[in-house]
PAZAPA-4460 file (N, C-alpha, C; in steps of 0.05 Angstrom, whole numbers, plus 32768, in hexadecimal, padded with zeros to 4 digits):
% residues 168
    n_x    n_y    n_z   ca_x   ca_y   ca_z    c_x    c_y    c_z   seq   type   mol
   7E56   7F56   810B   7E5D   7F38   8105   7E73   7F33   8113     1      M     A
   7E75   7F1D   8126   7E8C   7F17   8135   7EA1   7F0C   8122     2      P     A
   7EBE   7F11   812B   7ED1   7F06   811A   7EDD   7EEA   8122     3      S     A
   7ECF   7EE0   8138   7ED4   7EC5   8142   7EBE   7EB3   8141     4      T     A
   7EC3   7E9C   8140   7EAB   7E89   8147   7EB6   7E71   8157     5      M     A
   7EA1   7E63   8163   7EAB   7E4C   8174   7EAC   7E35   8162     6      R     A
   7EBF   7E27   8166   7EC4   7E10   8151   7ED3   7DF9   8161     7      H     A
   7ECB   7DE1   815D   7ED5   7DC8   8168   7EF0   7DC3   8157     8      R     A
   7F06   7DC6   8160   7F1F   7DC4   814F   7F32   7DBA   8162     9      A     A
   7F48   7DAF   8153   7F63   7DA8   8165   7F69   7D8E   815A    10      G     A
   7F83   7D89   8155   7F90   7D71   814D   7F92   7D5E   8165    11      R     A
   7F93   7D68   817D   7F95   7D59   8194   7F7E   7D4A   819C    12      D     A
   7F68   7D4C   818E   7F4F   7D40   8192   7F46   7D42   81AF    13      D     A
   7F4D   7D5A   81BC   7F44   7D61   81D7   7F27   7D69   81D6    14      D     A
   7F1A   7D6D   81C1   7F00   7D73   81BF   7EF8   7D92   81C7    15      G     A
   7F0E   7DA0   81CA   7F09   7DBC   81D3   7EFA   7DCD   81BF    16      A     A
   7EEC   7DDD   81C9   7EE0   7DED   81B6   7EEE   7E0C   81B7    17      V     A
   7EF7   7E10   81A4   7F07   7E2B   81A1   7EFE   7E41   8191    18      R     A
   7F08   7E5A   8196   7F01   7E6F   8186   7F13   7E71   8171    19      D     A
   7F09   7E71   8155   7F19   7E72   813F   7F12   7E8D   812F    20      V     A
   7F20   7E92   811A   7F1A   7EA9   810C   7F05   7EA0   80F9    21      L     A
   7EEF   7EB0   80F4   7EDC   7EB0   80E1   7EE6   7EC4   80CC    22      D     A
   7EF5   7EB6   80B5   7EFF   7ECA   80A4   7EE8   7ED9   8096    23      L     A
   7ED2   7ED3   8090   7EBC   7EE1   8086   7EB5   7EFA   8096    24      Q     A
   7EBE   7EFD   80B0   7EB7   7F15   80BE   7ED0   7F21   80C9    25      G     A
   7EE8   7F18   80C2   7EFF   7F23   80CC   7F0E   7F37   80BD    26      Y     A
   7F0B   7F4E   80C4   7F12   7F64   80B2   7F2F   7F63   80A8    27      V     A
   7F42   7F62   80BA   7F5D   7F5B   80B2   7F62   7F49   809C    28      P     A
   7F53   7F33   8099   7F55   7F20   8085   7F4E   7F2D   8067    29      Y     A
   7F39   7F3A   8067   7F2F   7F47   8051   7F46   7F5E   8047    30      F     A
   7F4F   7F6E   805A   7F62   7F82   8052   7F7B   7F75   8049    31      L     A
   7F85   7F61   8057   7F9E   7F56   804C   7F9C   7F45   802F    32      T     A
   7F84   7F38   802E   7F80   7F27   8016   7F7D   7F3C   7FFE    33      A     A
   7F6C   7F52   8003   7F6B   7F63   7FEA   7F86   7F71   7FE6    34      I     A
   7F92   7F7C   7FF9   7FAC   7F88   7FF5   7FC2   7F76   7FE9    35      S     A
   7FC5   7F5E   7FF1   7FD9   7F4E   7FE7   7FCF   7F47   7FC9    36      N     A
   7FB8   7F3C   7FC4   7FB0   7F3B   7FA7   7FB4   7F50   7F97    37      A     A
   7FA9   7F69   7FA1   7FAD   7F81   7F90   7FCA   7F88   7F8B    38      W     A
   7FDC   7F86   7FA0   7FFA   7F8D   7F9C   8004   7F78   7F8B    39      S     A
   8001   7F60   7F8D   800E   7F4B   7F7B   8006   7F51   7F5D    40      R     A
   7FEB   7F54   7F5B   7FE3   7F57   7F3B   7FEB   7F72   7F31    41      S     A
   7FEE   7F85   7F42   7FF7   7FA0   7F38   8017   7F9C   7F30    42      S     A
   8022   7F90   7F42   8041   7F90   7F3F   8045   7F82   7F25    43      S     A
   803A   7F6B   7F20   803E   7F59   7F07   8036   7F6E   7EED    44      R     A
   801F   7F79   7EF1   8018   7F88   7ED9   802B   7FA1   7ED3    45      L     A
   8031   7FAE   7EEB   8042   7FC6   7EE7   805E   7FBC   7EDC    46      Y     A
   8068   7FA8   7EE6   8082   7F9E   7EDB   8080   7F94   7EC0    47      L     A
   806C   7F89   7EBA   8068   7F82   7E9A   8068   7F98   7E89    48      D     A
   8057   7FAE   7E92   8050   7FC2   7E7F   8066   7FDA   7E84    49      R     A
   8071   7FE0   7E9A   8080   7FF9   7E9D   809E   7FF3   7EAA    50      F     A
   80A2   7FD9   7EB2   80BC   7FD0   7EBC   80BF   7FD9   7ED9    51      G     A
   80AB   7FDF   7EE7   80AC   7FE9   7F03   8099   7FD7   7F12    52      V     A
   809B   7FD5   7F2D   808A   7FC4   7F3D   8078   7FD5   7F4C    53      G     A
   8066   7FCC   7F5C   8054   7FDB   7F69   8063   7FEB   7F7F    54      V     A
   8076   7FE5   7F8A   8088   7FF8   7F9E   8093   8011   7F90    55      T     A
   809D   800E   7F78   80A5   8023   7F69   8090   8037   7F64    56      E     A
   8078   802A   7F5A   8062   8038   7F55   8057   804A   7F6F    57      W     A
   8059   803D   7F84   8054   804F   7F9E   8064   8064   7F9F    58      R     A
   8080   805E   7F9D   8093   8076   7FA1   808F   808D   7F89    59      V     A
   8089   8084   7F71   8085   8099   7F5B   806A   80A7   7F62    60      I     A
   8056   8098   7F6A   803F   80A9   7F71   8040   80BB   7F8A    61      S     A
   8051   80B3   7F9B   8055   80C6   7FB2   8061   80DE   7FAA    62      Q     A
   8077   80DC   7F9A   8087   80F1   7F8F   8077   8104   7F7C    63      L     A
   8065   80F9   7F6E   8053   810A   7F5D   8040   8119   7F70    64      A     A
   8037   810E   7F87   8026   811F   7F99   8035   8132   7FAA    65      I     A
   804D   812B   7FB2   805D   813C   7FC3   807C   813C   7FB8    66      E     A
   807F   814F   7FA7   8099   814F   7F9A   80AD   8159   7FAC    67      P     A
   80C8   8151   7FA6   80DE   815B   7FB7   80DD   8152   7FD8    68      A     A
   80D9   8138   7FD8   80DA   812D   7FF4   80EE   8119   7FF8    69      I     A
   80F5   8113   8014   8109   80FF   8019   80FC   80E3   8018    70      A     A
   810B   80CF   8016   8101   80B4   8017   80F2   80AD   802E    71      A     A
   80FC   80BA   8046   80EF   80B5   805E   80D3   80BF   805F    72      Q     A
   80CD   80D4   804F   80B1   80DD   8050   80A0   80C9   803D    73      R     A
   80AA   80BA   802E   809B   80A9   801D   8095   8092   802E    74      I     A
   80AA   808A   803F   80A4   8073   8053   808B   8079   8067    75      C     A
   808D   8090   8070   807A   809A   8083   805C   809A   8074    76      E     A
   805B   80A4   805C   8040   80A7   804F   8037   808D   8047    77      V     A
   8045   807C   803A   803B   8063   802E   8040   804A   803F    78      I     A
   804E   804E   8053   8051   8039   8067   8065   8021   805D    79      G     A
   8075   8029   804E   808C   8015   8044   80A1   8016   8054    80      L     A
   80B2   8002   8056   80CA   8001   806A   80E0   800F   8059    81      D     A
   80F6   8017   8069   810D   8026   805A   8118   8019   8043    82      K     A
   811C   7FFD   8048   812A   7FEF   8033   811D   7FEC   8017    83      G     A
   8102   7FE7   801A   80F4   7FE5   8002   80F2   7FFF   7FF3    84      A     A
   80F1   8016   8001   80F0   8031   7FF4   810D   8035   7FE9    85      V     A
   8122   802F   7FF6   813B   8036   7FF0   8140   8023   7FD7    86      S     A
   813B   800B   7FD5   813E   7FFC   7FBB   812E   8007   7FA5    87      R     A
   8117   800E   7FA9   8105   8019   7F93   8110   8035   7F88    88      S     A
   8119   8047   7F9E   8122   8061   7F94   813E   805E   7F84    89      V     A
   814F   8048   7F8E   8168   8043   7F7D   8160   803A   7F64    90      A     A
   814E   8027   7F5E   8144   8021   7F43   813A   8035   7F32    91      A     A
   812A   8049   7F40   811F   805E   7F30   8132   8074   7F28    92      L     A
   8147   8074   7F37   815C   808A   7F31   816C   807C   7F1A    93      V     A
   8173   8063   7F1E   8182   8056   7F08   8174   8057   7EED    94      A     A
   8158   8054   7EED   8147   8054   7ED6   8145   8072   7ECC    95      A     A
   814B   8085   7EDA   814A   80A0   7ED5   812D   80AC   7ED9    96      G     A
   811E   809E   7EE9   8102   80AA   7EF1   8103   80BD   7F09    97      H     A
   8116   80B7   7F19   8118   80C9   7F33   8132   80D6   7F34    98      V     A
   8134   80ED   7F3B   8150   80FC   7F41   8151   8102   7F5E    99      A     A
   816B   8100   7F68   8171   8104   7F84   8183   811F   7F84   100      E     A
   817D   812E   7F98   818F   8145   7F9F   818E   8148   7FBF   101      S     A
   81A5   8159   7FC3   81A6   815D   7FE2   8190   8172   7FEB   102      P     A
   8186   816B   8003   8174   817B   8011   8180   8192   8019   103      D     A
   8172   81A8   8012   817B   81C5   8019   817B   81C7   8039   104      A     A
   816F   81BB   8046   8168   81BE   8063   817D   81AB   8073   105      R     A
   8182   8193   8066   8191   8180   8072   81A2   8172   805E   106      D     A
   81BD   817A   805D   81CE   8170   8047   81D1   8150   804B   107      A     A
   81CA   8147   8060   81CC   8126   8063   81B7   8118   8055   108      R     A
   81A0   8126   8050   818B   8119   8041   8188   811D   8025   109      R     A
   817D   810E   8016   817B   8111   7FF8   815D   8119   7FF3   110      Q     A
   8157   8129   7FE2   813C   8131   7FDC   8138   8121   7FC0   111      V     A
   811E   8116   7FBE   8118   8107   7FA6   8103   8119   7F93   112      L     A
   8104   8114   7F7B   80F2   8122   7F67   80F0   810F   7F50   113      E     A
   80D6   810F   7F44   80D3   8103   7F2D   80E3   8114   7F16   114      L     A
   80EC   8105   7F01   80F7   8114   7EE8   80E3   8114   7ED5   115      T     A
   80E7   811E   7EBF   80D2   8120   7EA9   80CB   8101   7EA2   116      Q     A
   80DE   80F0   7EA1   80DB   80D4   7E9C   80C8   80CA   7EB1   117      S     A
   80CD   80D1   7EC8   80BD   80C8   7EE2   80A0   80D1   7EDE   118      G     A
   809B   80E9   7ED7   8081   80F4   7ED4   8073   80E5   7EBD   119      Y     A
   807F   80E1   7EA6   8075   80D2   7E91   806D   80B5   7E99   120      A     A
   807D   80A7   7EA9   8076   808D   7EB1   805C   8091   7EC8   121      L     A
   805E   80A4   7ED7   8049   80A8   7EEC   8030   80A9   7EDA   122      H     A
   8030   80BA   7EC7   8014   80BD   7EB6   800B   80A6   7EAA   123      D     A
   801D   8096   7EA2   8014   8079   7E96   8008   8067   7EAE   124      R     A
   801A   8069   7EC3   8012   8054   7ED8   7FF6   805E   7EE6   125      L     A
   7FF3   8078   7EEB   7FDA   807F   7EF9   7FC1   807A   7EE7   126      I     A
   7FC3   8079   7ECD   7FAB   8071   7EBE   7FA5   8056   7EC2   127      A     A
   7FB8   8041   7EC4   7FB4   8025   7ECA   7FAA   8022   7EE4   128      L     A
   7FB6   8030   7EF8   7FB1   802C   7F17   7F93   8036   7F1D   129      A     A
   7F8B   804B   7F0E   7F70   8055   7F11   7F5D   8043   7F05   130      T     A
   7F63   8038   7EEE   7F53   8026   7EDF   7F4D   800B   7EF3   131      A     A
   7F62   8003   7EFE   7F5F   7FED   7F10   7F4F   7FF3   7F29   132      R     A
   7F52   8008   7F31   7F40   8013   7F4A   7F25   8011   7F41   133      E     A
   7F1E   801E   7F26   7F03   801C   7F1F   7EF5   8002   7F1C   134      Q     A
   7F08   7FF2   7F11   7EFF   7FD3   7F0F   7EF6   7FC8   7F28   135      L     A
   7F06   7FCE   7F3D   7F02   7FC3   7F57   7EE6   7FCE   7F66   136      M     A
   7EE3   7FE7   7F5D   7ECB   7FF6   7F69   7EB2   7FF4   7F59   137      L     A
   7EB1   7FE4   7F3F   7E9B   7FE3   7F30   7E87   7FD7   7F3E   138      A     A
   7E6D   7FE3   7F3A   7E57   7FD7   7F4C   7E51   7FE7   7F68   139      G     A
   7E65   7FF9   7F6F   7E60   8005   7F86   7E56   8021   7F7C   140      F     A
   7E41   802B   7F8B   7E34   8046   7F87   7E4A   805B   7F8F   141      S     A
   7E43   8072   7F87   7E58   808A   7F90   7E53   808B   7FAE   142      E     A
   7E3C   8087   7FBA   7E37   8088   7FD6   7E46   8072   7FE6   143      E     A
   7E49   8059   7FD8   7E55   8043   7FE5   7E74   8044   7FE2   144      E     A
   7E7D   8053   7FCE   7E9B   8058   7FC8   7EA3   806D   7FDE   145      R     A
   7E92   8081   7FE3   7E9A   8094   7FF8   7E9A   8089   8014   146      A     A
   7E87   8076   801B   7E84   806A   8034   7E9E   8058   8036   147      Q     A
   7EA7   804B   8021   7EBB   8036   8023   7ED6   8044   802B   148      L     A
   7ED8   805A   801C   7EF1   806D   801F   7EEE   807B   8039   149      T     A
   7ED9   8080   8043   7ED6   8089   805D   7EE0   8074   8073   150      G     A
   7ED3   805E   806F   7EDB   8047   8083   7EFB   8040   8085   151      Y     A
   7F07   8041   806C   7F22   803C   8069   7F31   8052   8077   152      L     A
   7F2A   8069   8072   7F36   8080   8081   7F37   807F   809E   153      R     A
   7F1F   8077   80A7   7F1C   8073   80C5   7F2E   805A   80CE   154      R     A
   7F33   8046   80BF   7F47   8030   80C9   7F62   803B   80C7   155      L     A
   7F66   8048   80AE   7F82   8056   80AC   7F8A   8069   80C5   156      H     A
   7F76   8074   80CE   7F7E   8088   80E3   7F82   8078   80FE   157      A     A
   7F7A   8060   8100   7F7E   8052   8115   7F9A   8044   8116   158      R     A
   7FA8   8044   8100   7FC1   8036   80FF   7FD6   803E   8115   159      L     A
   7FD7   8056   811C   7FEA   805D   8131   7FE7   8050   814C   160      P     A
   7FCB   804D   8152   7FC2   803B   8169   7FCC   8021   816A   161      E     A
   7FC8   8016   8150   7FCC   7FF7   814C   7FE9   7FF4   8151   162      L     A
   7FFC   8005   814A   8018   8001   814D   801F   8003   8168   163      K     A
   8011   8012   8177   8016   8016   8194   8009   7FFE   81A5   164      E     A
   7FF7   7FF0   819A   7FE4   7FE2   81A9   7FF6   7FCA   81B8   165      F     A
   7FF1   7FC8   81D1   7FFC   7FB3   81E3   7FEA   7FAA   81F1   166      R     A
   7FDF   7F91   81EF   7FC9   7F88   8201   7FD2   7F85   821E   167      P     A
   7FBF   7F89   8231   7FC4   7F88   824D   7FC5   7F6C   8259   168      G     A
***
């Protein structure tokens, strides 16, 4: 399915026929719309229920997956900018959910770990996050879920190329 269509458009009434996006076939539109809606609704729900937003949840989940890492590693894995991660870490440390300690290999860096409180929060959040995932995937067969995940992994693997893309 092409992601553009020919369309007579323009305010200048020049009658030109232009290529315009066909949002029903433009993959970045769907990825952005789904991601934005998911993040906004997640953040609202998590703030109401647990006092943390979606960015804090992402930090917490990465620290549960990979304990004792630097904030830079979180940025690399989940693709958030340093400022957002830094603010989230500071809030989580202040709330007692994350502990900082000097990195044994590099004293200039801090290593982050979930505290008992952080793990308890993680366990409550993950139950809600996976329930929301199941809601979104309701109606998909196991095979379709595997296919979708495979397609998303393939798109994710292309991100480094996209960052370097400079049209000729």
